[in-house]
C-alpha atoms as one frame of an Amber mdcrd trajectory, in Angstrom:
protein
   7.894  18.800 -43.583   6.781  21.922 -41.729   8.961  24.905 -40.843  10.072
  25.234 -37.275   9.130  28.265 -35.093  12.653  29.690 -35.403  12.483  29.474
 -39.205   9.159  31.261 -39.245  10.544  34.046 -37.014  13.559  34.459 -39.330
  11.357  34.686 -42.412   9.136  37.261 -40.742  12.147  39.417 -39.837  13.464
  39.152 -43.365  10.088  40.279 -44.691  10.034  43.372 -42.518  13.553  44.323
 -43.592  12.720  43.882 -47.288   9.596  46.006 -46.960  11.521  48.886 -45.422
  14.364  48.584 -47.973  12.296  48.478 -51.160   9.811  51.342 -51.028   9.434
  51.528 -54.803   8.308  47.918 -55.067   6.325  48.006 -51.825   2.939  47.041
 -53.196   3.902  43.924 -55.130   6.451  42.597 -52.668   4.216  43.255 -49.672
   1.482  41.181 -51.220   3.895  38.351 -52.055   5.502  38.372 -48.634   2.158
  38.577 -46.880   1.079  35.546 -48.843   4.223  33.708 -47.674   3.502  34.557
 -44.036  -0.068  33.382 -44.470   1.152  30.065 -45.858   3.567  29.602 -42.949
   0.878  30.284 -40.345  -1.624  28.118 -42.170   0.865  25.235 -42.312   1.350
  25.478 -38.540  -2.392  25.335 -37.876  -2.708  22.468 -40.310  -0.039  20.537
 -38.429  -1.918  21.009 -35.151  -5.393  20.328 -36.513  -4.736  17.387 -38.834
  -2.390  14.783 -37.438  -1.109  11.947 -39.510  -3.262   8.879 -38.776  -0.330
   6.917 -37.367   0.666   9.825 -35.074  -2.905  10.208 -33.882  -3.164   6.506
 -33.208   0.077   6.505 -31.225  -1.046   9.484 -29.125  -4.485   7.978 -28.518
  -3.002   4.599 -27.578  -0.564   6.228 -25.166  -3.409   8.142 -23.542  -5.483
   4.968 -23.082  -2.503   3.145 -21.590  -1.793   6.019 -19.198  -5.439   6.099
 -18.087  -5.429   2.341 -17.538  -2.217   2.562 -15.540  -3.593   5.420 -13.435
  -6.689   3.365 -12.704  -4.579   0.396 -11.660  -2.475   2.645  -9.478  -5.643
   4.172  -8.051  -7.141   0.823  -7.016  -3.818  -0.509  -5.764  -3.072   2.725
  -3.942  -6.513   2.722  -2.323  -6.154  -0.837  -1.031  -2.583  -0.179   0.080
  -3.572   2.989   1.946  -6.287   1.269   3.981  -4.680  -2.131   4.604  -0.892
  -1.760   4.658  -0.074   1.955   4.991   0.244   1.960   8.798   3.154   3.874
  10.260   4.505   4.202  13.774   3.546   7.858  14.042   0.731   9.894  15.539
  -0.522  11.101  12.160  -0.204   7.645  10.623  -2.151   5.983  13.435  -4.944
   8.573  13.362  -5.138   8.170   9.596  -5.267   4.380  10.010  -8.130   4.606
  12.514 -10.104   6.967  10.274  -9.808   4.388   7.474 -11.407   1.680   9.619
 -14.763   2.101   7.889 -13.137   1.512   4.503 -11.547  -1.727   5.690 -14.876
  -2.812   7.170 -16.664  -2.027   3.907 -14.133  -3.852   1.730 -14.113  -6.845
   4.081 -17.915  -6.991   4.118 -18.093  -6.875   0.319 -15.511  -9.660  -0.014
 -17.289 -11.885   2.516 -20.662 -11.180   0.887 -19.264 -12.164  -2.526 -17.838
 -15.339  -0.990 -21.228 -16.165   0.521 -22.925 -15.605  -2.844 -20.419 -17.869
  -4.613 -20.788 -20.658  -2.055 -24.576 -20.354  -2.205 -24.380 -20.662  -5.987
 -22.253 -23.800  -5.649 -24.822 -25.251  -3.254 -27.649 -24.627  -5.713 -25.668
 -26.471  -8.391 -24.439 -29.410  -6.301 -27.040 -29.538  -3.494 -24.196 -30.416
  -1.134 -25.487 -29.554   2.337 -22.058 -28.603   3.716 -22.004 -25.512   1.503
 -25.378 -24.361   2.861 -24.175 -24.901   6.437 -21.055 -22.840   5.730 -23.152
 -20.025   4.274 -25.375 -19.935   7.354 -22.465 -19.899   9.813 -20.497 -17.215
   7.971 -23.620 -15.075   7.607 -24.301 -15.303  11.331 -20.699 -14.408  12.172
 -20.773 -11.398   9.837 -24.055 -10.254  11.386 -22.670 -10.559  14.912 -19.459
  -8.686  14.076 -21.379  -5.854  12.431 -21.950  -3.756  15.622 -18.258  -3.942
  16.457 -17.286  -2.861  12.933 -19.739   0.042  12.997 -18.568   1.320  16.388
 -14.887   1.006  15.470 -15.593   2.898  12.231 -17.575   5.720  13.829 -15.449
   6.286  16.958 -12.491   8.048  15.210 -14.851  10.694  13.791 -16.561  11.605
  17.061 -15.854  15.092  18.385 -14.439  15.181  21.926 -16.954  16.175  24.608
 -15.419  19.201  26.319 -16.931  20.914  29.336 -15.981  23.325  32.121 -16.273
  21.642  35.540 -15.122  23.073  38.891 -12.582  25.461  37.403 -11.121  22.844
  35.021 -11.523  21.869  31.392 -12.660  18.242  31.236 -12.599  16.087  28.099
 -14.669  12.956  28.491 -13.482   9.726  26.912 -15.485   7.543  24.576 -17.001
   4.127  25.268 -18.248   3.343  21.774 -15.544   0.737  21.055 -16.385  -1.138
  24.249 -20.102  -0.930  23.507 -19.512  -2.366  20.018 -17.523  -5.310  21.394
 -20.162  -6.068  24.019 -23.019  -5.781  21.496 -21.247  -8.272  19.231 -20.714
 -10.514  22.257 -24.458 -10.529  22.940 -25.235 -11.442  19.331 -22.706 -14.273
  19.295 -24.128 -15.549  22.570 -27.680 -15.324  21.212 -26.731 -17.372  18.155
 -25.074 -20.013  20.340 -28.162 -20.269  22.541 -30.340 -20.479  19.427 -28.390
 -23.482  18.152 -28.636 -25.248  21.502 -32.386 -24.655  21.777 -32.925 -25.850
  18.208 -30.974 -28.989  19.100 -33.365 -29.738  21.951 -36.351 -29.168  19.687
 -35.070 -31.314  16.807 -33.447 -33.920  19.084 -30.085 -33.320  17.402 -28.305
 -31.777  20.353 -24.888 -33.256  19.535 -24.935 -31.854  15.996 -26.216 -28.415
  16.944 -23.811 -28.221  19.882 -20.915 -28.187  17.427 -22.589 -25.320  15.597
 -23.162 -23.465  18.870 -19.505 -23.861  19.765 -18.410 -21.696  16.826 -20.181
 -18.422  17.808 -19.379 -19.124  21.465 -15.640 -19.224  20.655 -15.924 -16.029
  18.644 -17.695 -14.340  21.550 -15.059 -15.420  24.061 -11.884 -14.768  22.095
 -12.923 -11.691  20.088 -15.378  -9.792  22.283 -15.207 -10.524  26.000 -13.536
 -13.096  28.230 -15.205 -11.680  31.331 -18.526 -10.135  30.244 -19.746  -9.255
  33.747 -16.582  -7.293  34.528 -16.581  -5.650  31.092 -20.220  -4.565  31.333
 -19.668  -3.138  34.804 -16.485  -1.308  33.821 -18.016   0.106  30.637 -21.008
   1.529  32.488 -19.210   2.791  35.597 -15.697   3.754  34.491 -14.867   6.315
  31.846 -11.601   7.891  30.768 -11.234  11.631  31.311  -8.621  14.232  30.451
  -8.530  17.271  32.756  -6.732  20.471  31.749  -5.812  22.982  34.458  -3.491
  26.010  34.598  -0.954  23.871  36.473  -0.931  20.824  34.222  -2.869  17.931
  32.711  -4.383  14.894  34.451  -5.510  11.634  32.877  -7.861   9.023  34.212
  -7.486   5.952  32.002 -10.146   3.262  32.084  -9.253  -0.403  31.928  -9.138
  -2.294  28.670 -11.759  -4.909  27.926 -10.874  -8.388  29.120  -9.933  -9.512
  25.596  -7.270  -6.780  25.569  -6.086  -7.287  29.144  -2.692  -8.463  27.883
  -2.135  -4.964  26.473  -2.363  -3.353  29.885   0.778  -2.321  31.681   1.121
  -0.893  35.166   3.752   1.548  33.913   1.274   2.945  31.382  -1.333   3.707
  34.037  -4.275   1.682  32.695  -7.095   2.021  35.201  -5.184   4.661  37.170
  -4.599   8.401  37.172  -1.531  10.113  35.755  -0.574  13.774  35.600   2.281
  16.139  34.832   2.833  19.895  34.986   3.146  22.145  31.977   6.472  23.530
  33.180   7.958  20.021  33.045   7.792  20.270  29.240   6.588  16.702  28.731
   6.141  15.626  25.108   4.874  12.554  23.299   7.880  10.608  22.054   6.591
   7.314  20.671   3.425   5.319  20.051   2.526   1.630  20.233   0.053   0.788
  17.463  -0.962  -2.460  19.184  -1.798  -1.187  22.670  -2.446   2.519  21.870
   0.029   3.506  24.580   2.220   6.560  24.100   5.707   7.014  25.511   6.565
  10.373  27.058   9.811  12.303  26.791  11.190  14.980  29.097  14.077  15.756
  31.434  14.337  12.893  33.997  15.962  15.250  36.494  12.751  17.271  36.808
  10.141  14.569  36.082   9.597  11.253  37.860   6.894   9.759  35.662   4.664
   8.279  34.493   6.512   7.625  31.259   3.577   6.150  29.402  -0.121   6.858
  28.869  -2.955   4.513  27.940  -4.816   6.432  25.226  -7.177   3.768  23.935
 -10.377   5.336  25.282  -9.502   8.957  26.111 -11.631  10.187  23.204  -8.916
  12.429  21.715  -6.989  11.663  18.507  -3.262  11.236  19.022  -2.534  14.301
  16.906  -5.049  16.305  18.948  -3.506  15.224  22.251  -0.052  16.101  20.964
  -1.319  19.521  19.813  -2.824  20.245  23.238   0.328  19.286  25.127   2.602
  21.240  22.796   0.404  24.345  22.826   0.262  24.749  26.598   3.926  23.810
  26.948   4.925  26.532  24.515   2.284  29.186  25.359   2.202  29.749  29.125
   0.147  32.915  28.592  -2.833  30.721  27.594  -2.735  28.490  30.666  -4.901
  30.803  32.871  -7.738  30.371  30.359  -8.013  26.737  31.481  -9.491  27.998
  34.763 -12.218  29.954  32.953 -15.114  28.926  30.687 -13.345  30.630  27.755
 -10.834  27.821  27.883 -13.395  25.495  26.306 -13.315  27.566  23.104  -9.519
  27.575  23.087  -9.306  23.799  23.484 -11.938  23.331  20.780  -9.922  25.557
  18.426  -6.699  23.628  19.059  -8.377  20.285  18.421 -10.147  21.664  15.327
  -6.832  22.806  13.837  -5.287  19.400  14.525  -8.296  17.692  12.951  -8.107
  19.914   9.863  -4.389  19.208   9.475  -5.073  15.476   9.763  -7.798  15.655
   7.125  -5.419  17.505   4.799  -2.694  14.872   5.157  -5.281  12.120   4.662
  -6.445  13.647   1.384  -2.852  13.998   0.197  -2.234  10.293   0.880  -5.510
   9.145  -0.706
């Protein structure tokens, strides 16, 4: 049993008092008491340096268990953060969109492992259905790849800001639409390939069933009206215009596969604007349609009460930061009529982006 720190302090105080009290016996007693102090200190270092084997084993086991638990929490927390941690908030939705590449990567790895397992089963059983399944799933994964890449890259693109005719103009992005249409073309190419191979091998009925699978994927996942979608993607583009008086939005139409998300009240395909002095704020967000609901005094504002923000090219947190800044800082509004306003808008969006990155790291 080793002395406690309080015991050692008491012994040391007693030693000092005895040394001062007994000057005649100072030499002998000092040596004896110094030896006692040395033993006490040595026993403390011995306790720290040489643990009992059972104590060391318990501490080591506890450390291994804690590391294993932290690893389990790390993997579970990672999967939860990218697949289920979606909140009805501006920050949560921006964070969810920036994690799209992680979901695409995990999904690709899982599908690739499934393909490898099925291919291994085919090599063992030589059952042709397994080989057919591997081919179809591989083609589908290949066709979806452009859409996954574009959806993963789009949230990280910097807004394109320019000064045009005395206004600050932020151009929207078309990368998501381009990804959907590129995947549509690949699905269509695979379907045509199956049909042509059916003519060549004289097994048109069999290959037609195979061609039907990528054709359905193309229609229901990528584009129900490809001609309209191609035309709209090339000719129409969302823009956000900032002026000293207020802000104006031009919101491009959704792709045909997302036409059910459009709402006339949310201005899809139309223009919407409001003045800074109306103190309009973002109130709510729809994570399915990417429409935001606006909040202000209805006695001074007639609408619109919703905005279609799917392709405006600005993160939700960045749009909210812009609106709040020019609502609360009227002295900065004249800069929107000068080229210097581009730097101000860039700074506001950069601060919002940095704050979003900080919250994303804290939730990782």
